[in-house]
C-alpha positions as CSV (number, residue, x, y, z in Angstrom):
1,X,-21.8,-49.0,14.8
2,X,-22.8,-46.0,17.0
3,X,-19.0,-46.0,18.3
4,X,-17.6,-45.3,15.3
5,X,-20.9,-42.0,14.1
6,X,-20.2,-41.1,17.1
7,X,-16.2,-41.4,16.1
8,X,-17.7,-38.8,13.2
9,X,-19.7,-36.6,14.8
10,X,-16.6,-35.8,17.2
11,X,-14.0,-36.2,14.3
12,X,-15.9,-33.3,12.8
13,X,-16.5,-30.8,15.9
14,X,-13.3,-31.2,16.6
15,X,-12.0,-30.1,12.9
16,X,-15.1,-27.5,12.1
17,X,-13.2,-26.2,15.4
18,X,-10.0,-25.6,14.2
19,X,-10.9,-24.6,11.2
20,X,-13.3,-21.6,13.0
21,X,-9.8,-20.7,15.1
22,X,-7.9,-20.8,12.6
23,X,-10.1,-18.1,10.7
24,X,-10.0,-15.7,13.8
25,X,-6.3,-16.5,14.0
26,X,-5.8,-15.3,10.3
27,X,-8.2,-12.3,10.6
28,X,-6.0,-10.9,14.4
29,X,-3.0,-11.3,11.8
30,X,-4.0,-8.9,9.5
31,X,-4.6,-6.2,11.5
32,X,-1.3,-7.1,13.6
33,X,0.9,-4.5,12.1
34,X,-1.4,-2.0,13.0
35,X,-2.9,-1.8,9.0
36,X,-7.0,-0.5,10.0
37,X,-7.9,2.1,8.3
38,X,-7.3,1.9,4.3
39,X,-6.6,5.3,3.1
40,X,-8.4,6.8,-0.1
41,X,-6.5,8.5,-2.9
42,X,-7.2,11.6,-4.1
43,X,-9.6,11.1,-7.7
44,X,-7.5,13.1,-9.5
45,X,-4.4,11.1,-9.4
46,X,-6.4,7.3,-9.8
47,X,-7.2,5.7,-13.1
48,X,-3.7,4.3,-15.0
49,X,-0.8,5.9,-15.4
50,X,1.8,6.5,-18.4
51,X,5.9,7.3,-17.8
52,X,8.4,7.0,-19.5
53,X,11.8,5.4,-17.9
54,X,15.2,4.7,-18.9
55,X,13.3,4.5,-21.8
56,X,10.8,2.6,-21.5
57,X,7.5,2.9,-20.8
58,X,5.8,2.2,-17.9
59,X,2.6,1.5,-16.0
60,X,1.3,3.3,-12.6
61,X,-2.2,2.0,-12.1
62,X,-3.3,4.2,-9.0
63,X,-6.9,3.1,-7.4
64,X,-8.8,4.6,-4.1
65,X,-7.6,2.1,-2.3
66,X,-4.7,0.3,-3.9
67,X,-1.0,1.5,-5.6
68,X,0.4,-1.2,-7.8
69,X,-1.1,-2.9,-6.1
70,X,-0.2,-3.4,-3.1
71,X,-2.8,-1.5,-0.2
72,X,-3.3,1.9,1.0
73,X,-3.7,2.1,5.1
74,X,-3.5,5.5,7.1
75,X,-0.2,6.7,8.9
76,X,-0.6,5.3,12.6
77,X,-0.4,7.7,15.3
78,X,2.7,8.8,16.8
79,X,1.7,6.6,20.1
80,X,0.7,2.8,18.0
81,X,3.3,3.5,14.8
82,X,6.4,3.6,17.7
83,X,4.5,0.2,19.1
84,X,4.7,-0.9,15.7
85,X,7.8,-0.5,15.0
86,X,8.9,-2.3,17.9
87,X,7.8,-5.1,17.9
88,X,8.7,-5.0,13.5
89,X,12.2,-5.0,15.0
90,X,11.8,-7.4,16.7
91,X,10.1,-9.3,14.4
92,X,12.6,-8.7,12.8
93,X,15.4,-9.5,15.0
94,X,13.9,-13.4,15.3
95,X,14.0,-13.6,11.3
96,X,16.4,-12.4,9.6
97,X,15.1,-8.9,8.4
98,X,12.5,-11.1,6.1
99,X,8.8,-10.0,8.0
100,X,9.4,-5.9,6.7
101,X,9.9,-7.7,3.0
102,X,7.6,-9.6,3.1
103,X,4.7,-6.5,5.3
104,X,5.9,-4.0,2.7
105,X,5.1,-6.3,-0.8
106,X,1.3,-6.0,0.6
107,X,0.4,-2.3,2.4
108,X,1.8,0.3,2.1
109,X,1.2,3.2,4.7
110,X,0.0,6.9,3.0
111,X,-1.0,10.4,3.3
112,X,-2.7,13.4,1.9
113,X,-0.3,15.7,0.3
114,X,-1.4,19.7,-0.4
115,X,1.2,21.9,-2.6
116,X,0.3,24.7,-5.3
117,X,-3.7,24.1,-4.5
118,X,-3.6,20.7,-5.7
119,X,-4.2,17.3,-4.0
120,X,-2.0,15.0,-3.5
121,X,-0.5,11.7,-1.8
122,X,2.7,10.2,-0.4
123,X,3.5,6.5,0.0
124,X,5.8,5.3,1.8
125,X,6.6,1.2,2.5
126,X,4.3,0.6,5.9
127,X,6.0,1.4,8.9
128,X,9.1,3.5,7.7
129,X,10.2,6.1,9.1
130,X,9.7,9.5,8.2
131,X,11.7,11.1,4.4
132,X,11.0,8.0,1.9
133,X,8.6,7.7,-0.3
134,X,6.4,8.3,-3.5
135,X,4.4,11.7,-4.0
136,X,1.8,11.9,-6.5
137,X,0.9,15.6,-7.4
138,X,-1.8,16.5,-10.2
139,X,-0.5,18.2,-12.5
140,X,-1.3,20.0,-16.1
141,X,1.6,20.2,-19.0
142,X,0.7,21.1,-21.9
143,X,1.3,19.7,-24.8
144,X,0.9,20.7,-28.4
145,X,-0.4,24.3,-27.2
146,X,-3.1,22.5,-25.1
147,X,-3.8,21.2,-21.3
148,X,-3.0,17.7,-20.3
149,X,-3.9,16.4,-16.9
150,X,0.0,14.8,-15.8
151,X,1.3,13.4,-12.6
152,X,4.1,14.5,-10.7
153,X,6.3,12.0,-9.6
154,X,8.8,13.0,-6.4
155,X,11.1,10.9,-4.1
156,X,12.8,11.3,-1.2
157,X,13.1,13.4,1.2
158,X,12.3,16.6,-0.8
159,X,9.5,15.4,-2.9
160,X,12.2,15.9,-5.4
161,X,10.6,15.6,-9.0
162,X,11.5,12.2,-10.8
163,X,9.4,11.8,-13.9
164,X,6.0,13.3,-15.1
165,X,3.1,10.5,-15.6
166,X,0.3,10.7,-18.8
167,X,-2.9,9.3,-19.1
168,X,-1.3,7.5,-22.5
169,X,1.4,5.6,-23.7
170,X,1.6,8.3,-26.6
171,X,1.8,11.2,-24.8
172,X,4.4,9.0,-22.2
173,X,6.8,9.4,-25.3
């Protein structure tokens, strides 16, 4: 009977040890691609926005730390960015380019931008190179004689305007 109790205690100890090791490994894995400092979006860009695309009203949600449910992180310093990019390229080559897709589905890099006296941000795939991404700048447009808050959405290296988003579906029409 004593032997079976010892075996149970040993088994539980091993399982707990494996569980704790697994917890540490997942924590390291979360930061293994450099996602250290969450990005905080400018307050004027936050909220639920609506815009028209292909004759359909689309919804866009920006929170303090997310864009469309993806977590935003500050862009890495150049030296660390290069190190992580090299690591990603190597991992992608081994895994048939699935790693970068998986990472981009969860995380985006973001930076603050200033234009015409307003503060917005640029969001891009995690560890993406320069000249890409989506730009969000709070603006105002006149609708039926009144100024209404809008969100200017631009794309690409030149921040080319794609559309304006509004706080209500009715304004987006």
